[in-house]
VOPAGU-2260 file (C-alpha; in pm, 1 decimal, decimal comma):
REM VOPAGU-2260
SITE   aa  ch    i         X         Y         Z
SITE  MET   A    0    -175,8    2688,7    1385,7
SITE  VAL   A    1    -489,2    2907,3    1358,8
SITE  ALA   A    2    -313,9    3160,7    1135,1
SITE  VAL   A    3    -175,2    2879,2     922,5
SITE  THR   A    4    -516,0    2718,1     867,1
SITE  GLN   A    5    -671,5    3055,5     787,7
SITE  SER   A    6    -416,2    3102,9     510,1
SITE  LEU   A    7    -535,0    2772,7     359,8
SITE  SER   A    8    -905,1    2850,3     397,6
SITE  SER   A    9    -949,0    2948,5      32,3
SITE  VAL   A   10    -922,7    2578,8     -61,3
SITE  PRO   A   11   -1266,1    2407,4     -70,2
SITE  PRO   A   12   -1279,8    2183,0     238,4
SITE  ILE   A   13   -1348,3    1810,8     229,6
SITE  ASP   A   14   -1696,1    1732,0     360,4
SITE  LEU   A   15   -1633,5    1461,5     621,1
SITE  ALA   A   16   -2004,8    1399,0     664,4
SITE  GLN   A   17   -2022,4    1315,7     293,2
SITE  LEU   A   18   -1701,8    1109,5     314,9
SITE  PHE   A   19   -1852,7     884,3     581,0
SITE  ALA   A   20   -2209,8     898,2     449,6
SITE  GLU   A   21   -2408,6     584,9     377,6
SITE  SER   A   22   -2258,0     422,6      66,1
SITE  PRO   A   23   -2400,3      76,8      -6,0
SITE  LYS   A   24   -2149,9    -150,2    -175,1
SITE  ALA   A   25   -2205,4    -239,9    -538,2
SITE  ALA   A   26   -2344,9    -587,5    -595,4
SITE  GLY   A   27   -2072,2    -850,3    -560,5
SITE  SER   A   28   -1807,6    -598,2    -450,4
SITE  HIS   A   29   -1605,7    -573,6    -130,6
SITE  ASP   A   30   -1452,2    -230,3    -188,4
SITE  ARG   A   31   -1658,1     -20,9    -429,9
SITE  CYS   A   32   -1994,0     152,1    -413,6
SITE  VAL   A   33   -2009,5     218,2    -788,6
SITE  PRO   A   34   -2057,6     -80,7   -1022,3
SITE  LEU   A   35   -1751,4    -194,1   -1216,5
SITE  ALA   A   36   -1934,8    -134,8   -1544,9
SITE  ARG   A   37   -1957,4     237,6   -1466,3
SITE  THR   A   38   -1582,8     254,0   -1406,1
SITE  LEU   A   39   -1512,2      76,8   -1734,7
SITE  GLU   A   40   -1722,5     335,5   -1918,5
SITE  LEU   A   41   -1463,8     596,2   -1813,3
SITE  VAL   A   42   -1166,3     409,2   -1960,0
SITE  PRO   A   43   -1165,6     577,6   -2306,8
SITE  GLU   A   44   -1171,6     928,6   -2155,8
SITE  LEU   A   45    -907,3     844,7   -1894,2
SITE  ARG   A   46    -683,4     701,0   -2165,8
SITE  ARG   A   47    -719,1    1016,4   -2373,9
SITE  ARG   A   48    -674,5    1256,8   -2083,7
SITE  TYR   A   49    -372,0    1090,3   -1924,2
SITE  GLY   A   50    -181,1     959,4   -2225,4
SITE  ILE   A   51    -250,4     587,2   -2183,6
SITE  THR   A   52    -168,3     488,5   -2539,5
SITE  ARG   A   53    -172,4     112,0   -2500,4
SITE  ILE   A   54    -347,2    -153,7   -2295,3
SITE  SER   A   55    -177,4    -493,8   -2298,9
SITE  ASP   A   56    -288,2    -825,6   -2156,2
SITE  ALA   A   57      24,3    -971,1   -1994,6
SITE  THR   A   58    -154,0   -1276,8   -1853,9
SITE  ARG   A   59     -17,8   -1520,3   -2112,7
SITE  LEU   A   60     342,7   -1436,5   -2028,4
SITE  ASP   A   61     288,9   -1688,6   -1750,3
SITE  ARG   A   62      96,6   -2014,0   -1718,2
SITE  VAL   A   63    -121,8   -1891,0   -1430,7
SITE  ALA   A   64    -460,4   -1797,1   -1575,6
SITE  ILE   A   65    -523,3   -1505,2   -1339,5
SITE  PRO   A   66    -540,4   -1174,8   -1531,2
SITE  THR   A   67    -274,5    -903,9   -1522,1
SITE  ILE   A   68    -332,1    -602,8   -1747,6
SITE  CYS   A   69     -80,4    -327,5   -1824,8
SITE  ALA   A   70    -152,2      37,1   -1903,9
SITE  ILE   A   71     133,3     218,9   -2079,0
SITE  VAL   A   72     193,4     595,7   -2062,4
SITE  PRO   A   73     495,3     668,2   -2289,2
SITE  ASP   A   74     508,7    1039,6   -2204,6
SITE  SER   A   75     473,3     980,4   -1831,8
SITE  ASP   A   76     528,9    1252,4   -1573,0
SITE  ASP   A   77     585,8     975,5   -1319,5
SITE  VAL   A   78     905,3     777,8   -1253,4
SITE  ILE   A   79     748,4     481,1   -1432,9
SITE  SER   A   80     539,5     449,6   -1747,1
SITE  ASN   A   81     412,6      92,0   -1723,1
SITE  TYR   A   82     130,5      27,0   -1476,0
SITE  SER   A   83     -11,1    -313,2   -1389,0
SITE  GLY   A   84    -359,6    -404,1   -1273,8
SITE  LYS   A   85    -476,1    -718,8   -1100,4
SITE  GLY   A   86    -807,3    -890,1   -1043,4
SITE  ALA   A   87    -997,2   -1214,9   -1057,5
SITE  THR   A   88   -1138,2   -1118,7   -1401,0
SITE  TYR   A   89   -1011,5    -932,4   -1706,2
SITE  GLU   A   90   -1250,8    -644,6   -1636,3
SITE  HIS   A   91   -1131,1    -601,3   -1277,9
SITE  ALA   A   92    -766,1    -608,0   -1387,2
SITE  LEU   A   93    -833,2    -357,2   -1668,2
SITE  ALA   A   94   -1000,4    -111,7   -1431,9
SITE  SER   A   95    -717,7    -160,5   -1181,3
SITE  ALA   A   96    -445,3     -84,4   -1438,2
SITE  VAL   A   97    -615,1     222,3   -1586,5
SITE  MET   A   98    -703,8     368,7   -1247,4
SITE  GLU   A   99    -348,4     319,7   -1120,0
SITE  ALA   A  100    -202,1     489,8   -1426,3
SITE  THR   A  101    -454,0     771,3   -1385,7
SITE  GLU   A  102    -393,5     832,2   -1014,5
SITE  ARG   A  103     -16,3     832,6   -1061,1
SITE  GLN   A  104     -32,7    1081,1   -1349,0
SITE  ILE   A  105    -267,0    1305,3   -1148,9
SITE  CYS   A  106     -33,1    1288,4    -850,2
SITE  ALA   A  107     274,5    1366,7   -1060,4
SITE  ARG   A  108     102,0    1673,5   -1211,3
SITE  PHE   A  109     -64,8    1793,9    -889,5
SITE  ASP   A  110     -28,1    2173,0    -877,9
SITE  PRO   A  111    -277,2    2311,4    -623,8
SITE  PRO   A  112    -292,1    2649,0    -448,0
SITE  THR   A  113     -14,4    2657,4    -186,9
SITE  VAL   A  114     113,5    2878,0      91,0
SITE  SER   A  115     478,5    2923,9     182,8
SITE  LEU   A  116     552,3    2827,4     543,0
SITE  ARG   A  117     850,8    2721,2     748,2
SITE  PRO   A  118     793,9    2381,3     913,0
SITE  CYS   A  119     936,7    2516,6    1237,5
SITE  ASP   A  120     657,5    2776,6    1251,4
SITE  ILE   A  121     377,3    2519,5    1245,3
SITE  GLY   A  122     254,7    2390,1    1578,5
SITE  GLY   A  123       7,9    2108,7    1628,3
SITE  GLY   A  124      15,8    1984,8    1269,8
SITE  ILE   A  125     181,6    1672,8    1132,6
SITE  ASP   A  126     500,3    1533,4    1288,4
SITE  LEU   A  127     711,6    1613,6     984,4
SITE  LYS   A  128    1040,9    1497,7    1134,9
SITE  GLY   A  129     883,4    1159,3    1202,8
SITE  LEU   A  130     795,6    1142,1     832,9
SITE  GLY   A  131    1156,7    1196,8     728,2
SITE  LEU   A  132    1187,2    1575,7     699,6
SITE  TYR   A  133    1548,3    1675,2     639,4
SITE  GLU   A  134    1702,0    1885,9     914,1
SITE  GLU   A  135    1801,3    2145,0     655,1
SITE  ALA   A  136    1433,2    2192,7     561,4
SITE  TRP   A  137    1312,3    2258,9     918,3
SITE  ASP   A  138    1354,9    2635,8     905,8
SITE  ARG   A  139    1332,9    2679,9     527,8
SITE  PRO   A  140    1015,1    2803,0     353,9
SITE  CYS   A  141     828,8    2512,2     193,2
SITE  GLN   A  142     510,0    2495,6     -10,0
SITE  PHE   A  143     208,1    2365,1     184,8
SITE  VAL   A  144    -136,6    2250,9      72,5
SITE  ALA   A  145    -456,2    2200,2     268,8
SITE  GLY   A  146    -549,9    1863,9     414,6
SITE  ILE   A  147    -819,3    1765,7     660,4
SITE  ASP   A  148    -779,3    1541,1     962,0
SITE  ALA   A  149   -1048,7    1273,8     943,6
SITE  ILE   A  150   -1022,7    1225,5    1321,9
SITE  SER   A  151   -1054,2    1584,3    1447,3
SITE  ALA   A  152   -1201,0    1752,0    1133,8
SITE  GLU   A  153    -925,4    2016,1    1155,5
SITE  VAL   A  154    -768,1    2170,6     846,2
SITE  VAL   A  155    -402,5    2065,0     848,9
SITE  PRO   A  156    -114,5    2211,9     644,3
SITE  VAL   A  157      61,0    1940,1     442,8
SITE  PRO   A  158     393,3    1987,8     259,3
SITE  LEU   A  159     341,8    1957,1    -114,4
SITE  ALA   A  160     654,5    1738,7    -111,2
SITE  LEU   A  161     456,4    1476,2      83,6
SITE  VAL   A  162     174,5    1479,1    -170,2
SITE  ARG   A  163     318,2    1511,9    -520,0
SITE  CYS   A  164     524,3    1217,9    -643,5
SITE  PRO   A  165     777,6    1224,4    -790,2
SITE  TRP   A  166     903,7    1527,8    -603,3
SITE  ASN   A  167    1152,6    1729,1    -807,3
SITE  GLY   A  168    1163,0    2038,6    -586,1
SITE  PRO   A  169    1411,1    2127,3    -310,3
SITE  ARG   A  170    1525,5    1837,0     -91,1
SITE  THR   A  171    1259,9    1814,5     177,4
SITE  PHE   A  172    1198,2    1450,2     277,7
SITE  ASP   A  173    1425,4    1146,9     264,2
SITE  THR   A  174    1180,6     947,0      50,2
SITE  SER   A  175     914,4    1013,4    -209,4
SITE  SER   A  176     657,1     741,0    -263,8
SITE  THR   A  177     296,8     674,9    -359,3
SITE  ASN   A  178     225,1     499,0     -29,4
SITE  GLY   A  179    -123,1     618,6      68,8
SITE  LEU   A  180    -220,3     734,4    -281,2
SITE  ALA   A  181    -535,5     586,7    -433,1
SITE  SER   A  182    -823,4     654,9    -667,9
SITE  GLY   A  183   -1189,7     564,3    -681,7
SITE  ASN   A  184   -1520,2     652,8    -838,8
SITE  ASN   A  185   -1572,6     899,9    -554,9
SITE  LEU   A  186   -1374,8    1035,6    -261,2
SITE  THR   A  187   -1505,8     771,2     -20,8
SITE  GLU   A  188   -1368,6     493,9    -242,5
SITE  ALA   A  189   -1036,3     673,8    -293,1
SITE  VAL   A  190    -976,5     740,9      78,0
SITE  TYR   A  191   -1091,2     387,7     162,2
SITE  HIS   A  192    -834,0     233,3     -71,6
SITE  ALA   A  193    -555,5     470,9      36,0
SITE  LEU   A  194    -604,1     415,1     408,4
SITE  PHE   A  195    -625,8      38,3     369,1
SITE  GLU   A  196    -293,5      50,0     182,4
SITE  LEU   A  197    -130,7     237,2     471,2
SITE  VAL   A  198    -272,8      -5,1     728,4
SITE  GLU   A  199    -155,5    -298,8     515,7
SITE  ARG   A  200     203,7    -170,4     509,4
SITE  HIS   A  201     187,2     -95,5     884,5
SITE  VAL   A  202      71,8    -447,5     976,1
SITE  TRP   A  203     332,4    -596,1     739,1
SITE  SER   A  204     610,2    -386,7     895,9
SITE  MET   A  205     501,8    -469,6    1251,8
SITE  THR   A  206     487,6    -842,9    1175,2
SITE  HIS   A  207     834,4    -834,3    1021,4
SITE  ALA   A  208     969,8    -655,3    1327,7
SITE  ARG   A  209     819,5    -909,0    1568,9
SITE  ALA   A  210     910,9   -1216,3    1364,7
SITE  HIS   A  211    1245,8   -1120,8    1210,1
SITE  LEU   A  212    1406,5    -809,7    1358,3
SITE  ARG   A  213    1341,4    -862,9    1729,7
SITE  PRO   A  214    1497,2   -1214,4    1747,0
SITE  ARG   A  215    1808,0   -1080,7    1575,3
SITE  PHE   A  216    1842,2    -786,7    1810,6
SITE  LEU   A  217    1805,2   -1022,6    2107,7
SITE  LEU   A  218    2063,5   -1266,5    1969,8
SITE  GLU   A  219    2305,1    -984,1    1893,2
SITE  ALA   A  220    2268,9    -839,6    2244,4
SITE  PHE   A  221    2324,4   -1181,8    2403,6
SITE  ALA   A  222    2628,0   -1253,1    2183,8
SITE  ARG   A  223    2787,9    -923,7    2277,0
SITE  ARG   A  224    2724,4    -991,0    2644,0
SITE  ILE   A  225    2921,2   -1316,4    2628,7
SITE  GLY   A  226    3184,2   -1173,9    2393,4
SITE  VAL   A  227    3118,9   -1365,9    2070,3
SITE  GLU   A  228    3007,3   -1274,5    1720,7
SITE  PRO   A  229    2639,4   -1351,2    1656,3
SITE  ASP   A  230    2567,3   -1618,8    1393,5
SITE  PHE   A  231    2243,1   -1545,5    1213,2
SITE  SER   A  232    2285,8   -1810,6     942,5
SITE  SER   A  233    2067,5   -2073,5    1108,6
SITE  LEU   A  234    1828,7   -1841,5    1291,7
SITE  VAL   A  235    1464,5   -1902,7    1201,7
SITE  ASP   A  236    1208,3   -1625,5    1236,6
SITE  ASP   A  237     956,2   -1637,4    1518,7
SITE  ALA   A  238     610,0   -1777,2    1444,1
SITE  VAL   A  239     412,4   -1452,5    1451,9
SITE  ALA   A  240     201,1   -1489,6    1137,1
SITE  LYS   A  241     -55,5   -1769,0    1107,6
SITE  GLU   A  242     -66,3   -2001,5     808,7
SITE  ILE   A  243    -404,0   -2043,8     639,0
SITE  ARG   A  244    -498,4   -2404,7     575,8
SITE  LEU   A  245    -553,8   -2477,8     205,1
SITE  PRO   A  246    -802,0   -2520,6      55,9
SITE  THR   A  247    -972,0   -2249,2     253,6
SITE  GLY   A  248   -1333,1   -2354,5     203,1
SITE  CYS   A  249   -1407,3   -2020,4      37,0
SITE  ALA   A  250   -1493,0   -2078,8    -329,7
SITE  ALA   A  251   -1362,8   -1743,7    -459,7
SITE  VAL   A  252   -1025,8   -1784,4    -284,9
SITE  ASP   A  253    -989,5   -2153,5    -365,7
SITE  SER   A  254   -1049,7   -2093,6    -737,4
SITE  LEU   A  255    -748,1   -1860,0    -742,6
SITE  ILE   A  256    -536,5   -2108,6    -547,0
SITE  ALA   A  257    -637,7   -2383,4    -791,4
SITE  GLU   A  258    -516,4   -2172,3   -1086,1
SITE  VAL   A  259    -176,5   -2126,1    -919,5
SITE  GLU   A  260    -140,4   -2494,5    -834,1
SITE  ALA   A  261    -257,9   -2601,6   -1181,1
SITE  ALA   A  262      44,5   -2415,0   -1318,6
SITE  GLY   A  263     276,2   -2635,6   -1111,0
SITE  LEU   A  264     353,7   -2365,2    -855,3
SITE  SER   A  265     330,3   -2381,5    -478,2
SITE  ILE   A  266     147,8   -2120,8    -273,7
SITE  ARG   A  267     147,3   -2029,6      94,7
SITE  VAL   A  268    -105,3   -1795,1     254,3
SITE  LEU   A  269     -44,9   -1626,8     591,3
SITE  ALA   A  270    -257,9   -1401,9     810,2
SITE  LEU   A  271     -98,6   -1101,2     983,4
SITE  GLU   A  272    -289,1    -934,4    1264,0
SITE  GLU   A  273    -248,8    -626,9    1483,1
SITE  PRO   A  274    -496,8    -553,6    1764,5
SITE  GLY   A  275    -806,3    -369,6    1643,3
SITE  LEU   A  276    -691,1    -337,3    1281,9
SITE  PRO   A  277    -824,5    -527,3     979,8
SITE  VAL   A  278    -653,4    -850,2     884,9
SITE  CYS   A  279    -363,9    -843,0     639,3
SITE  ILE   A  280    -295,3   -1148,3     422,9
SITE  ILE   A  281      33,1   -1227,7     250,0
SITE  ALA   A  282      48,8   -1489,0     -26,0
SITE  SER   A  283     380,2   -1623,8    -153,8
SITE  ILE   A  284     415,5   -1814,1    -479,6
SITE  ARG   A  285     729,2   -2008,5    -557,8
SITE  GLN   A  286     867,3   -2205,9    -847,4
SITE  LEU   A  287    1147,1   -2444,2    -759,1
SITE  GLY   A  288    1414,2   -2589,7    -984,2
SITE  VAL   A  289    1475,8   -2276,7   -1191,1
SITE  ASP   A  290    1769,3   -2036,0   -1201,8
SITE  PRO   A  291    1733,2   -1766,9   -1083,8
SITE  PRO   A  292    1482,5   -1890,7    -826,6
SITE  LEU   A  293    1134,2   -1749,3    -856,6
SITE  ALA   A  294     949,1   -1640,7    -543,8
SITE  HIS   A  295     692,0   -1363,0    -537,6
SITE  ALA   A  296     459,8   -1230,3    -271,5
SITE  GLY   A  297     145,5   -1021,4    -258,6
SITE  LEU   A  298     -44,9    -845,1      17,8
SITE  GLY   A  299    -408,3    -770,1      81,8
SITE  CYS   A  300    -584,4    -594,5     368,0
SITE  SER   A  301    -956,2    -583,5     435,0
SITE  TRP   A  302   -1223,7    -613,2     700,6
SITE  SER   A  303   -1313,5    -930,3     504,9
SITE  PRO   A  304   -1051,6   -1210,9     530,0
SITE  GLU   A  305   -1184,1   -1350,9     200,1
SITE  HIS   A  306   -1126,5   -1022,2      20,9
SITE  ALA   A  307    -781,2    -977,7     178,7
SITE  ALA   A  308    -680,4   -1325,3      59,4
SITE  MET   A  309    -805,0   -1261,7    -294,4
SITE  ARG   A  310    -611,6    -934,7    -313,3
SITE  ALA   A  311    -295,4   -1100,6    -181,7
SITE  ILE   A  312    -307,8   -1388,0    -430,4
SITE  THR   A  313    -382,6   -1169,0    -732,6
SITE  GLU   A  314    -103,1    -930,8    -629,9
SITE  ALA   A  315     146,0   -1217,8    -599,6
SITE  VAL   A  316      50,7   -1334,9    -949,5
SITE  GLN   A  317      81,3    -977,6   -1075,6
SITE  GLY   A  318     428,1    -944,9    -919,1
SITE  ARG   A  319     543,2   -1261,1   -1094,7
SITE  LEU   A  320     418,3   -1135,1   -1431,0
SITE  VAL   A  321     571,9    -790,6   -1384,5
SITE  ASP   A  322     902,8    -963,8   -1311,2
SITE  PHE   A  323     873,7   -1169,2   -1632,0
SITE  GLN   A  324     773,6    -867,2   -1836,4
SITE  GLY   A  325    1072,4    -665,9   -1713,5
SITE  ALA   A  326     923,8    -338,7   -1835,5
SITE  ARG   A  327     880,6    -145,6   -1510,8
SITE  GLU   A  328    1146,2     116,4   -1455,0
SITE  ASP   A  329    1158,9      59,5   -1077,5
SITE  MET   A  330    1269,3    -305,8   -1089,7
SITE  LEU   A  331    1597,2    -353,4    -900,9
SITE  ARG   A  332    1852,2    -633,3    -919,1
SITE  GLU   A  333    1979,2    -773,3    -589,9
SITE  ASP   A  334    2298,2    -563,1    -593,6
SITE  ASP   A  335    2144,4    -239,6    -726,8
SITE  PRO   A  336    2159,5      54,6    -482,7
SITE  ARG   A  337    1842,7     149,5    -298,8
SITE  THR   A  338    1656,7     447,7    -446,3
SITE  CYS   A  339    1454,6     718,4    -271,9
SITE  TYR   A  340    1141,5     582,4    -443,9
SITE  GLY   A  341    1141,7     250,4    -258,6
SITE  ASN   A  342    1307,9     -87,3    -238,2
SITE  HIS   A  343    1021,5    -334,1    -285,0
SITE  GLY   A  344    1080,3    -415,3    -654,6
SITE  ARG   A  345    1412,5    -589,7    -592,3
SITE  ARG   A  346    1484,4    -927,1    -749,6
SITE  ARG   A  347    1650,3   -1200,5    -544,5
SITE  SER   A  348    1929,9   -1432,3    -653,3
SITE  THR   A  349    1859,0   -1687,9    -378,8
SITE  LEU   A  350    1546,5   -1809,2    -206,5
SITE  PRO   A  351    1491,2   -1687,7     149,6
SITE  HIS   A  352    1544,8   -1944,1     424,7
SITE  GLY   A  353    1387,4   -1945,6     767,3
SITE  ARG   A  354    1182,8   -1637,1     692,2
SITE  TRP   A  355     836,9   -1597,2     843,3
SITE  TYR   A  356     678,1   -1505,2     507,9
SITE  PHE   A  357     834,7   -1794,7     317,0
SITE  ASP   A  358     925,5   -2120,4     490,8
SITE  ALA   A  359     944,4   -2066,0     867,5
SITE  PRO   A  360     702,4   -2276,3    1075,6
SITE  ALA   A  361     371,0   -2112,3    1164,8
SITE  GLN   A  362      53,2   -2200,1    1349,5
SITE  VAL   A  363    -206,4   -2330,0    1102,8
SITE  VAL   A  364    -557,4   -2182,2    1117,7
SITE  THR   A  365    -861,6   -2176,8     893,0
SITE  LEU   A  366    -963,7   -1870,0     697,7
SITE  HIS   A  367   -1308,4   -1890,5     857,0
SITE  SER   A  368   -1153,9   -1864,6    1205,9
SITE  ILE   A  369   -1044,8   -1506,7    1131,1
SITE  SER   A  370   -1309,4   -1254,8    1227,4
SITE  ASP   A  371   -1497,4   -1103,6     933,1
SITE  ARG   A  372   -1579,0    -744,6    1033,3
SITE  SER   A  373   -1697,3    -630,3     692,2
SITE  CYS   A  374   -2043,6    -491,0     629,8
SITE  SER   A  375   -2254,0    -389,9     330,1
SITE  ASP   A  376   -2170,4     -16,8     346,3
SITE  LEU   A  377   -1840,6     139,2     235,6
SITE  GLY   A  378   -1890,5     460,7     432,9
SITE  ARG   A  379   -1941,2     266,6     756,0
SITE  GLU   A  380   -1634,5      53,6     687,1
SITE  LEU   A  381   -1425,4     366,2     624,2
SITE  ARG   A  382   -1550,2     524,4     948,3
SITE  ALA   A  383   -1462,3     202,6    1134,0
SITE  LEU   A  384   -1115,1     203,0     977,4
SITE  VAL   A  385   -1044,5     563,3    1080,5
SITE  ASP   A  386   -1164,0     481,1    1433,3
SITE  ALA   A  387    -940,5     171,8    1443,4
SITE  VAL   A  388    -634,9     368,4    1330,8
SITE  ASP   A  389    -715,7     634,0    1591,5
SITE  ALA   A  390    -745,8     366,9    1863,4
SITE  ALA   A  391    -412,4     218,7    1751,5
SITE  GLY   A  392    -244,2     545,2    1849,5
SITE  ALA   A  393    -216,3     738,9    1524,2
SITE  PRO   A  394    -259,2    1108,6    1609,9
SITE  ARG   A  395    -400,1    1210,2    1271,4
SITE  VAL   A  396    -548,2    1068,5     951,7
SITE  VAL   A  397    -488,1    1351,0     705,5
SITE  VAL   A  398    -663,4    1350,1     368,1
SITE  VAL   A  399    -557,8    1562,5      70,0
SITE  ASP   A  400    -799,3    1569,4    -224,2
SITE  LEU   A  401    -624,5    1556,0    -564,2
SITE  SER   A  402    -941,8    1491,6    -763,1
SITE  PRO   A  403    -988,7    1650,0   -1107,3
SITE  SER   A  404   -1288,7    1882,2   -1101,3
SITE  ASP   A  405   -1429,0    1776,0   -1438,0
SITE  LEU   A  406   -1420,8    1395,9   -1416,6
SITE  PRO   A  407   -1636,8    1155,9   -1213,1
SITE  ILE   A  408   -1335,7    1003,9   -1036,7
SITE  SER   A  409   -1150,2    1095,8    -720,1
SITE  VAL   A  410    -786,0    1071,4    -614,1
SITE  ALA   A  411    -672,6    1104,0    -253,8
SITE  ARG   A  412    -344,9    1113,3     -69,0
SITE  VAL   A  413    -377,0     995,7     291,7
SITE  ILE   A  414     -99,6    1063,7     543,3
SITE  VAL   A  415     -99,4     892,9     882,7
SITE  PRO   A  416     191,0     972,1    1116,5
SITE  GLY   A  417     232,5     679,2    1352,8
SITE  LEU   A  418     163,4     403,8    1101,4
SITE  GLU   A  419     483,9     219,4    1019,2
SITE  THR   A  420     635,7     209,1     670,4
SITE  GLY   A  421     953,8      12,6     739,2
SITE  MET   A  422     888,6    -252,7     475,0
SITE  VAL   A  423     844,4      21,2     213,7
SITE  ASP   A  424    1115,0     274,7     297,1
SITE  GLY   A  425    1320,0     122,4     582,0
SITE  ARG   A  426    1214,9     386,3     834,3
SITE  ILE   A  427    1189,4     274,8    1197,2
SITE  GLY   A  428     911,8     461,8    1375,9
SITE  ALA   A  429     807,3     467,0    1740,1
SITE  ALA   A  430     588,0     155,2    1719,0
SITE  LEU   A  431     865,5     -49,0    1557,8
SITE  ARG   A  432    1117,8      78,0    1812,0
SITE  ARG   A  433     894,1     -43,6    2093,5
SITE  VAL   A  434     884,2    -390,7    1936,0
SITE  ILE   A  435    1257,3    -430,9    1881,2
SITE  SER   A  436    1387,1    -254,3    2192,8
């Protein structure tokens, strides 16, 4: 491992002290230390640099007056060219769309200094097999880039195939996704957003395993023991998530809920919790009496339950609009085959029944009963998040810096072996196996 890290030492290291340094949040913001107005000033240059030829306001495709903005990159190096942004205001949604398009183009073009190593020759690095490394790639030279472990401060070799997406090189991993990719006005913001995304997908996957998968495994085992075929048709998921009573009593959240309900739609908000980790909120919006049925969900994760709920609701609205727009290249019909880039953009032909995230019974709680562990400093919140992930059993929190050197923005890829991704790529890791075994 020492020889490997020495070969990567020519890459400028990430300054962890700076990453976790005091970073007061911008006024009125939960997740940025640079004012939104400063980000919006960068939009013209980001559009020019990364081929964003058109910005469209898709909000009026629906009757819900919560903004969704699209940024279009016709000559995209990514697998998609249409990027959507969400937010409580037009300005927030615009910044969201442009920054997503930017980070994905940067990731698709990422061409850093690399070293050629065989995964089998690396000891003490990342558990590559646990991240889906193909057996055929174990003793084959692969290109590696430098990352830094935010827990131990060690330089860690990271396969370029885990960082760049889409990956068009030799078959190395069973999936290629942007899970754990994010941008920000600086590296602290970018890593903050990326790590929260990974934690969000982990909590979502763990909740699904406890509520949906485990009861089915138990029923199947019992049915086999008595020699009958299991009947899952009437099985209702376990009540693992907690339903948030509406209205919540939080003005910012309730204004979003009111917009959804004013459009004649129903909304359900659930809290998902794992010990020590920030709360994850899932919001589902449904429209009955239409064919095909319309049901969309969104997720949000934050130390602040209010912020998590706002992110979940705006993402659910965004998902509904993206479905109506039909312009994203990764939308899948119900019978389309799964792709290596993910399975979460699949349309349904029937509404789910008895599912924990949709209509299964759940304990009702208030939003204010969920602990708010947020503070006024982004650096402190990021440090707390890394510590929480460490305490949850993740061996490493590896950060790769993709930031352009000549722009005041940052892009980061964060890789955390041990956090579950089953709801994104179907992989069953050690934590999920413990739940369902």
